[in-house]
C-alpha positions in Angstrom: 1.5 -15.5 -28.8 -1.1 -13.6 -26.9 -2.2 -15.9 -24.1 -2.7 -13.4 -21.2 -5.8 -11.3 -20.8 -6.3 -8.9 -18.0 -9.8 -7.7 -17.3 -11.3 -5.2 -14.8 -14.3 -6.1 -12.7 -15.3 -7.3 -9.3 -14.6 -10.8 -8.3 -17.6 -10.5 -6.0 -19.8 -10.4 -9.1 -18.1 -12.6 -11.7 -14.9 -13.8 -13.2 -14.0 -13.9 -16.9 -14.9 -17.2 -18.5 -12.8 -19.9 -20.2 -9.3 -19.1 -18.7 -6.6 -21.7 -18.4 -5.4 -20.3 -15.1 -7.1 -18.2 -12.5 -4.6 -16.4 -10.3 -5.5 -15.0 -6.9 -2.4 -13.4 -5.3 -2.8 -12.0 -1.8 -6.6 -12.0 -2.2 -8.1 -14.8 -0.2 -6.5 -13.8 3.1 -8.2 -10.4 3.0 -11.8 -11.6 3.3 -14.2 -13.4 5.5 -15.0 -17.1 4.9 -18.3 -16.2 3.2 -16.7 -13.6 1.0 -13.9 -16.1 0.0 -16.6 -18.6 -1.0 -18.2 -15.9 -3.2 -14.9 -15.2 -4.9 -14.0 -18.9 -5.3 -17.5 -19.7 -6.5 -17.3 -17.0 -9.2 -14.0 -18.4 -10.3 -15.3 -21.9 -10.3 -18.3 -21.0 -12.5 -16.0 -19.3 -15.0 -13.6 -22.1 -15.3 -13.4 -25.0 -17.7 -12.9 -28.5 -16.4 -9.2 -28.3 -17.3 -8.6 -24.9 -15.8 -6.3 -24.4 -12.8 -6.7 -22.1 -9.8 -3.5 -20.7 -8.3 -3.7 -19.0 -4.9 -0.5 -17.2 -3.8 -0.6 -16.7 0.0 1.2 -17.6 3.1 0.4 -21.1 4.1 0.8 -21.5 7.8 2.7 -24.4 9.2 0.9 -26.4 11.9 2.1 -26.5 15.5 4.4 -23.9 17.1 6.9 -23.5 14.3 7.7 -19.8 13.8 6.4 -18.2 10.5 5.9 -14.7 9.4 2.3 -15.6 8.4 1.3 -16.2 12.0 1.9 -12.5 12.8 0.1 -11.5 9.7 -2.8 -13.8 10.7 -3.4 -11.6 13.8 -3.2 -8.5 11.7 -5.6 -9.9 9.1 -8.1 -10.8 11.9 -7.9 -7.4 13.5 -8.1 -5.1 10.5 -9.9 -6.6 7.4 -11.5 -9.6 9.2 -9.5 -12.0 7.0 -7.1 -14.8 8.0 -4.0 -16.8 7.0 -4.7 -20.5 6.6 -2.9 -23.9 7.0 -2.9 -26.4 4.2 -5.8 -28.2 5.9 -7.8 -25.0 6.2 -7.2 -24.3 2.5 -8.3 -27.9 1.6 -11.6 -27.4 3.6 -12.3 -24.0 2.0 -11.6 -25.3 -1.5 -13.7 -28.4 -0.9 -16.6 -26.2 0.1 -16.1 -24.1 -3.1 -16.2 -27.3 -5.2 -12.4 -27.5 -5.9 -9.8 -30.2 -5.3 -6.6 -29.0 -3.8 -3.9 -30.7 -5.9 -0.7 -29.4 -4.2 0.9 -26.7 -2.2 4.2 -25.5 -3.6 6.5 -23.6 -1.2 8.7 -20.9 -2.5 11.9 -19.3 -1.3 9.8 -16.5 0.3 7.1 -16.8 3.0 4.4 -17.4 0.4 3.3 -20.7 -1.2 1.4 -21.5 -4.3 -1.8 -23.4 -3.6 -3.0 -25.2 -6.7 -6.5 -26.4 -7.2 -8.7 -27.8 -9.9 -12.5 -27.9 -10.3 -13.9 -30.9 -8.5 
């Protein structure tokens, strides 16, 4: 069964339409807030109402708990002007992009899967 389609292009211009799942792995943390909203907006416009957005990134814990992502946050700020985010910061970003954050799934590694649906 052929259910995966990989297409080239620029997520700053558009995203392929009609997919069941849109996967952004180590993408959102690279860009400014405005650029993230452009990427997410293009995904949102391409999606069906039953599509899912999966963002694979480090989700920072709140408070002073140690986490590899906190060091990466400083690097992302200094080099590409991006950032790592907490769950609340992802919720706010996704709300602005007209998504609803449905869950954050931690993994055995430092990354989590942030799942969202069109709002």
